[in-house]
Every structure is written in C-alpha cells, then in structure tokens.
N, C-alpha and C positions, 0 to 999 in steps of 0.2 A: 709327636715325639716317638722316637725309637726307644724300645725298652729291652733290657738284657735280663734274662732270667735263667736260673739254674735248673737243669733237667737231670733227674736221677732215675736210673733204670737198673734193676737187679735181675739179670737173667737167672733162670731156674738152675740152682746149683752152682752159680758163679758169683764173682765179686761184683759189687755195685759199680756201675759205670756212670760217669758224670759228663754232661755236655752243656753248652751254653747256647740259648736260643735268642735271636734278635727278632722282635716283632715290630712291625711298622706299617704305615699306610702309604701307598704310593700316591702320586699326584692325582690319580683318579679315585682316591679314597678306598682302594681295594686293600684288604688285609693281606700282608705278606709276612713270611717267616723264613729264617735261615739259621741253620745250626752249625756251631763251631766246636771244636774239641777243646779250645782254650778260651778263657775269659777275656784275655787281652785282645785276641783276634776278634772276638765278638764285639768288644767295646770300640775297637778301631772301625769296624764295619758300621756300627750304629752311628758313630760321629760322621763318617763319610756319607752315609745315606741321608742323614739330616741336612748336611751341608748341600748335597746335590739337589735335594728337593727344594730347599730355600733358594738356591742359585739358579734353578731351572735347568740343571744339567743332569737330571736323574736318568739313569740307565737301568732298565729292567734286567736283573741278572738272569732270569729264566729265558727271556727272549734272546739275550746275548749269547746264551749257550747253544742256540740253534745253529746249524751249519749253514754255510753259504749255499749249498744245494737246496736246503729247506727254504731259505729266504728267496732264492731264485724262483722256486715254485710258487711261493706266496705272492711275490711281486707279479709274475706273469699271469697267474690266475686272476688277479685283481685288475690288471691292465687289459687283458684279452678282449673284453666287450667293447673297448674303445679303439681297438686297433684293426687294421685291415688284415685279412688272412695271410697275405704275403709277408707283411711285417712280422706277424706272430711267427711264421715259419723261419724268418731270418733270425729272430731272437732265439728261438729254440735251437737253431743250428749253432749259433755262437755260444750259447750256454753249454750245449752238449760237447762241442769240439774244443772250446778254448777255456771256459771257466771251470766247469766241473772237474775235468782231469787234473787241473793244477791246484785249484782252491776249494773244490766242492766239499771236502771233508773237514775244513777248518771252521772253528767257531767264528761266527761273524764278528764277535767282540774282540777276537784275538789278533785281528789283522791290523797292521800299521801301514802308513804310506810307503815305508821301505819294502814291505812285502809286495805291494802292488807294483812298485818300480821294478823289483826283481822279476815279477811275472811279465811285465811289459818287455823287459830286456830279454827274457827267455824266448818270447815269441819272435822278437827280432832276430835272435841267434838262430832260430829254427827256419828263418827265411820267409816268415809270414809278411805279407805286404803291409806297408804303412797304413793303407786304407783299412785293411782287415783288423790290424792291431787297434786302430782308433775305434772301429765299430765295436770290438770286444770290450774296450775300455768304457765306452759310453753305456753299453749294456750293464756292465758291472757297477758303474756309478749309479745307475738307476736302481739296481738291487739294493745298494747301500743306502740310497735316499729313502727307500721304503722302510728299511730297518731303522734309520734315523728318525723318521716320522713316528714310528711306533715305539720309540724309546729303547730300542735294543742296543744302540751304540750312541756314544756322545758326539762323534764327528764322523764325517765321511772320509775314510782313508784313501779313496780314489782321487780326492782333490789334491791339486798341486803336483801331480805326477808328470814328469817330463815325457812327452810322446814324440814319436818319430814325425818328422816333417813330411807333409804331402808335397810331392813334386807335381806342379801344375802341368798337365799334358793337354796340349791343344787338341780339340776334338777333330777327328778325321771326318771328311765329308766328300761327297761326290759332286762334281759340277752338274749343272742342270742338264746338259746334253748327255751325261752318263746316266742320270736317272731316267731320261727319256729312252736311252738304249735298253736299259733293263726292262722298262715297262713294255717297250715294243717287242721284246723277246718273250714276253709272257702271254699265255692264253687268257681269254676273258674268264672271269672278271678280275683276275689278279693284276692285270695291267692297270686297271682303274685304282685298285687298292694301293699299288706302289705310287701312282701319281698323287693320290691323296696324302700318303705318308711323306712323300718327297717334296711336296709343294706346300702343304699346310702344317707339317710338323706334328701330326698326330702320333701319340705313342701307339705301339702295336696293340695293346689291350683296348685302347679307345677306338681304333679302326675296326677291330674284330667285333666290338660291341655295337657298332652302328646299326640302326634300324631305319625302316622307311620313314617313320615319323620324324626323324632327326634332320631330314632334308627340307629346308624352307625355301622353295623356289621364288616365292613372292619377295622375300627380303634378300635372297641370294646368300643364305647363311646355312652353315652346317652346325647343328647343335651337338656339343660334346658334353654329355652328362653322366656317362657310365663307362666302365672298363671291365674287360674280361681277363681274369688272371688265372694262371695255371699254378696250383699249389699242391705239391705232392701227388701229381697226376690227376688232380681233380680241377675242373673249370669252375670258377666262382665269379659271379657277376656282382660288381659293387660300384662304388663311386669312383671318380677319377682320383689320381694321385694327390691332387691338391684339395680334394673334397669339395670341388666347386664346379659350376656349370659355365661354359663359355660358348659364345656364338662366333664361329670362324667365317670370315668372308670367302665367298667362292668366286673364282675367276670365271669369265664367260666360257672358257674351254671346259672347265670342270662342271659347270652347270649343264652344258650340252651332253657331256659324257654321263653324268648322273641321270639326266632325263632318259637317255637311251637305255641305260642299265635298268632303270625302274620299269620301263615299258616292256623290256624284252626278257629280263632274267630274274628280277626280284619278285618274291611272292607278294600278293596284293594286301595282306594284312598290315596295319600300321606298325605292328611290333615285329614284322618279319625282318630278319637279319639281311643286311645288304650283301654280306659276304659269308659264305659257308664253305665247309670242307668239300673237296672234290666228290666225295661219296655222300655228301649231305651232312647235316648236323653242324655243331659248333666248330668254328675255325680254331684249331689248336696250334700255338706257336711252334712247339717242338716238332710236330709233324710237318707243318708247312715249311719251316726253315730247312728241314732235312730233305724233303721231297721236291721243293720248288725253288726256294731262295738260293741255297748254296750251289745246286747244280747249274742254275742260271748264271751266277757269277763266274763259275768255273768255265762254262761254255763261252762266255764273253771275254775270258782271260782277264778278269778284274780281280783285284786283291781281295782276300778273305775279309769279310766284315759282317757283323750282326745287322739285323734289320734296323736297329736303332740308328745306324748311320744315316738312314733316310731322314730322321728328325734333325740331325745336325746339318744335313744337306739343305733341308728346307730353311733352317735358320740362316745359313750362308746365303741362300738365294734371296731371302727377304732383305738382308742387310745390303747385299750388293745391288738390290733394286732401289735402295734409298730409304728403307724403313727405319724408323727410330727404334732405340732400344726398348722404349715403352710399348711400341706397337708389337715388336717381336715377343716381348713378355706376355702381352695379352693374348696373342694368337697361340703361343706355345703352352700357355697355362702355367707359367712359373709363378711361384708365390710372391716373388719380389723382382723388381728390375735389377737389384743388386746381384741376384743370382744369374740373371741373364748376362749382365756385364762381365761377371767373373768367368762364365762359361764361354762367351763368344766375344769378349772384349778385343781379342786379337784381330777379329774380322772388321772391327771399326777403325782400324788404323788408316784406311783410305780416307775416312772423314777428316783425319788430322792433316793429311796431305792436301786435300781439297781446301781446307781452311787456310793452311799456310800459303797456298797459291793465291788466295783472295785477299790476304792481308796487305799486299802492296797496291791494291786497287786504289785509285784516287778517291778521297772522301768528298762527297757532295753535301755541302751544307744547305739545308733548306732555307729559303728566304721568306720572311713574313709577307703575306699579301698586303698590298697598300690599302689603306683605309679608304 
C-alpha cells in the first residue's frame, strides 16, 4: 500500500514549509518515495502507483527520467558481449548520427509514438535512405525495449510507427566469363581469391580468413568457419555472419588451383592464411580494394562495383547451372531459404519458363504389371 504523509520543515529564521511524501514498494519490494508540494497531487500519485502495481503496468519514475542517450548506453553496454564487433560499430554509428542528435536529451518516458513518427519523417526529409531510416528505427526500438523490460516505460513508443518502404533492387552481378576475365587480369594469388569468391560466393571476410587447414582435398570441401572484419581500422577475427560453419563443395578446377597454391605459395602451418597482403600480413579489404580491385575493373573497362558483386555473381552462376534455392542457401550460408529467394528470386524466373514449356508434354500413365 502506498502511504501519504505530511512533512514539515522549518528553515533557520524562516517560515515552516509543508510537503507531502508518498512512500510505496515497487514490484521488486524496494522502498520508494516521492515528494509533492500539494496533498491532492500526492494522493493522486499514490492511487496511480497502487493501480499500476496491481495491473502489472508499473513504471519506475526514476528510470523514466533517464534520457534516451543514457538508455542507449545502458542497452548497448548490455548487448555488446553478444554482438559481433562490426554490428556494435554499426549500432554506435546509428546512435551517434541519428538518435542522439534528435532525441538524446529527451526523457525516455516523455516520448510518444507521434514523436517517433516525427523523427522518422525528419530523416526522410533530410534525404536519408529508406534502409538507413529503418536501421535507425530498429536500433531505437531495441533501446526502448530495454527500458520497457526494466520498467522505465509502460509501452514502446517506437511500435506502430509508419516506416518508408524499401524498394527491392535486383542484385548486380557479373557473368562467369567476366569473373574469369577479372581473375585472369590479376597476379597470383589474387586470381584464385577472385575465383573462389566468384564461384563459391564467399563473403570477403570469409575468403580473407581462410587457412590451410580449411581445405579438405579428400572430401573436396572448403570449410568456412571464420571471418576477418575491419572495424575502425582494426582487423578482428570472428565467426561467420550467420555464426555457423559450412562445408562448400569444390569443383575439380578449384581443387587443382588450390593444390598448386598450397604447394607453391602458402606457408606450411595448418593455420597459415591462404591469402595475405602483397607486403605480407593480414589481407585488409580497404587496401586491397583500393590497390587491386578497383584499378583492375577500370583497366578492363568494367562498371564500378564492390567486391561483394562476386558473391552475387556466384549465386547467379549456381542458379543458371540448375542449383535449387536450398542448395544456393547452403553454399552461401544464408540463415534461411526465404532470404535466398528474396535476394535472388528474379534469377529463378527461367525455372518458370522451363516448367511452362513442359506442362504441355503428354502425360504417360503407368500401367500395373500383370499378375
């Protein structure tokens, strides 16, 4: 039960001052108190607090007075151990550039869905892409979720907000002969690296993290279990994007190329990197793209594209070779076949044409064998 009591205080040489204190225990049985200038205000607060505790909608006034910036720090500090460094870096960027400037000083309990809708609209007016707006909103929603779990707010004001629609853009890719042209134009061992990325669909970080022990010649498989990420100028070795290990099948041509590479160029230790920087050491994407990848595309008069285009090229190559969506998902390491279909479904249209051409084929009914 919340209690209301009169508090009298007489400053030295001054008139007595009266206030009203509400004492209550929160759902975790911690003693709380709040002071009001008027008895009526204190009584209303006491009734509201008792009702919220009984109804399970209690909001801690102290936590609710913390700012969005303070809650962003609380949330990210708690989530940091479970996130990949690159993900943490992305969240920090969104908080610093999109959330704190607009909402950071507001009390977390003061925000309403209309405030969040206005914030979303402001980003759109500033020309921020729909994808970036959605990423910022997801981040803010998670901050509010943390505040909601701790009882700082009664509901998440980021829910129900209308977000800009994402326009589906078909992934650009190179035809197999173009990938071969790029590989042929590169010096060893980067020709092999491009062939692996452009045939098996490895992510850049997965290719850069490959070690001698990851090549299984007996089973003709390449083991993908780690990734090398560049975060704020530092290289960090971690798990793959999907936090899983996969065994990717190697074609006879890639088996031969890998055998030659391991015999002539790679260091003998099982943990030796298959690919290193020209001057030795870890292969850094920003440096390699600047010194090797982009100049090669320009020399071949090919359109500007990031190295990730090789992953899309590999997916197109597999689909055109007749691979199922499930097989493509497994090789690329997508979390679900639904994501694979969303990303590369337009490449499966040829399957529909092939199916349509077969629907008019005569139906052969099997006859039971005579007894």
